[in-house]
N, C-alpha and C positions, 0 to 999 in steps of 0.2 A: 851810316849803320843801321841795318835793320832795313832797308829798301828794298831789298830783295825779298824779305819774308812779306813785307807790306804789299807788294805788288801781288806776291801770291794770293795773300788774302783778299785782295780787291778782285782778284779773276776767277776765285775758287768755286764761287755760288755757294758756299757754305752759310753765308749771312741770308740766304733766302729764308721766309718766314716759314715754320714749322721743321726744318732740316736738322738743325743741332737736335731736336728730340729725337729723330728719326734716326740719328746718326747713333745717339747714345742707345736706342734700344737695340739695334740689330748688329752693332760692331762688337765684336769678344772683349773679353775683361783678361788681364794677364793673370798665368795661372799661381798656384800657391808654390809649384815648385820653381818657377820663374824667379819669383819672390825671395825664397829661401835660398835659391843659390846665389842670389846677388847680397844676402845677409851673408853666407859663408865664406863668399869671396873678402867681403869688407870686415870679416871676422868680429861680426856683432850678431847678438841674437834678436835685440830689439833696436834698430836705429834711432840715435837720438832726435835727427832730422833727414828726410826724404825730400829732395827736391824732383817735383816733375815738370820738364821742360816741355814746351807746346803740350801743355795738359788737356787741349780739346775740352770736351764735354766731362772731363773728368774719370772715365772709365780707366785710365791707368794712375790715377792719382788717387781715389778712394779705395783702389784694392789695398792699400797701405794701412786703412782704417784698423785699428786693434793691434797691428804689428809694427807701430813706429809712435814715439815720443809726440814728435810735432811733422806735420807733412804740409807743404808746400807747391802751389801747383802755378807755374807762371805759362801766362797765354795771353797772345796779344789781338785775337779775335773776340771781339765785343759779343758777337751773337754765340758763341761757343762757352765762353767765360759766364756770361747770363745763364746759361744750361746749367753749367758746374756749380755754382754758387746756390744753385737750390739745395744741395747736400752742406749737413753741419759737421763741424768736426775737422774742417780742412781750410786754410787760409790760402784763397786765390789771390794772385796778383796779376792785375793787366799790365802786362810787359813783355818785351822781347828776352829771347832765352840768354842774350850777351848783356844783359842788365838789369839780373835780378835784385839787385840792391840788397841783399844777404850779407852777412859778415863773411871775413876770410876764414876758410879751416871751420867751417861750422857743421856740415854735411858729411853723413857716413854715406849716403847713396845719391847718384843724381843719375836721373834717367832722361831718357828721348823713346817716348813710344809712338812708334809709328808717325814719328814727327822731325828727326833730324835733316830729311830731305827737304825743309820747308826753310831751313836756316843757314845763314852761311856759316861754313863748317868751323873755321879757323878761331873767329870770335867767340863762338858757341864753346870751343874746348878751351880757350883761356878762360872764361867765365867759370865753366865746370871745374877746372883745376884748382881756381881761385878759390871758390867756397867748399871745397872738399879737402878734411882734413886727412894728414899723411896715412897712407892704406886705405882711404875710403875710395870707392867705387864708382865709376861712370859708366854707363849701359846705355847703348843705342841698339833698341830692338824692335823689327818688324814681324809682322804675319805674313805669310805667303799667301798669294791670290789664286784661285777662289779656295776655300776650304775644302777639304775631301770628304766628299758628300757621297757621289754615285757616279759612275763611267757620265752616264748620259747627260745628267745635272751639270758635271764638269764640265764636260764639252760643250754644252748651250753656254756656261757662263762664259767659257774662254771666245764664244764667238761673239757674244754681246759686247765683251772688253774690247773685242777687235774692232766691232761697230764705232764704239768710243773713239777709239784711238784712229780710225779714218777721220773721224768727225772733227777731231780735234788738230791733225796734221792738215786737213782741207781748210781751216781757218787759221791755221799759222799759231795755235796756242799750246804753249809751253805750260809742262809741270815742272814742279821743284825736282821729281825724280829725272826730268829729263839733262837736268844740269848737273845735279849731285846723286850720282848713281849708287843705288843703295849697296851694291856689291862693291861698291870702293871705299865704303864708311871704314872699315877696318884699316886699310891702307892709309887713310888720310889720317885717321886716329894716332896711328904708329909716326906717322911722318910730321906730327904736329910737335911731339918732343914733349907733350903735357903728361904723359903718362909713363910709368917706369915698367910696364907691361900692359900689352894686350893681346886678347886672343878672341875668337870667335865659338860661341856655344848654339848647338841646337838641340832644341827643346819642342817639347808640343803639349796643348791644351786641348782636352773634349768638353764640347758644351753641347747643350740640346739645342736642335733645329728642325724646321719643318719647311712645306712648301714658302710660307708668307715669309721665314725668314730669310729664305735664298732670293726672292725679290727684294725685300726689305734691306738686304746687304746690297744689294744691288743698287737699290735708290739711296744708298748712303753715300755713292762716289760724288764727289763734286760735277756739277754740270758745266759746261764748258763757257767761258767769258774770255774777250781776246784784248790781250793789252795793245792797243792802237796808239800809234803817237804820244806816248807818255799818258794816255787816258784810258779808261775802261770803257770798251763796250760789249755789253752784253748782248748777247745772241737774240735778236727777235722773234725768238719762240720761247712759249709758254713751259712750263715744265710738262703738262702733259702732252703736248704736240711734241717737245723734244723726245719722249720717252716711246711715243710712236715712232718717231722718225728712227730711232734707235732699235724699236721692235723689241721693246723690254716685254711685249706679251709673249714671244715667241720663248723667252727664259721660264715666263711664268707656266707658259702650258705643259713645257719638260718636266718641271718641277713638279705640279700637280699631277701628271701623268704617274712618273715615278715612286714619287712619295704619299700620294694620297692626301688622307689625312693623318699620316703617321708622324710621328716625333723621333728623330733619329740622331743618333751621334753627329757631329760635325766635328772634324779634326781639324786643328790650327796648327800649322808649321811655324816654330820660331826661329829666328837667325838673331843671335844675341851676340852683339859685338862690347865687350867689355874693356873697359881700362881701369886700371889700379894706379892709385896717385903716387 
């Protein structure tokens, strides 16, 4: 149990020095509308307990500050949880999603923010159902890549992701999303039998951004490593060399040409898969 997630963590590149703080700085935080919707579905104004599975640096966990009586973030990556634990008012547990150690029927809301594809889904659903009270809500939500900024910027970001994809394929590197496709989350939730009702919601959030954030968002993606014969082989390329190989400078040039020094709205589209216990 947890071997799939453990291997992904080892090959993600998320443990590189400085990566977690960069991730936390440039990635989006769930909107108030998303949290309001989850509370509405859970039929509670102020949850007694919210549990965030795969909490990462705590972006999706601390969004619940001042909105819930108790918040627990579950995160197995030591580098990410070290960044998250700099915040007060939240309990973080270094654990996998399927072994939270929390009491039965204790949570109003359980979330997986941009993280379910890192987990073995079936044991995760079983654990979420175990710790949810009757009528509680499980939500697996992901934001679309990239955010809506400008046609030229968005096209350049797509090209950058294409180069990353080609590099992964050339080295035989898998991601969690390659095995557990996000567009199948809802189907798997329904098939699990752990929730009496499931549906998908489409929401959005708006955050401010500039050319620096475009580049920072790209740099918040894990850099490749390969799982070879049961071990981990990091690509023998320094971060700056790898970024040059991926031609991140091309994305930066487009972002700075189009945006200049302006700060503009970045539109993040969210796909929220909800299961009611």
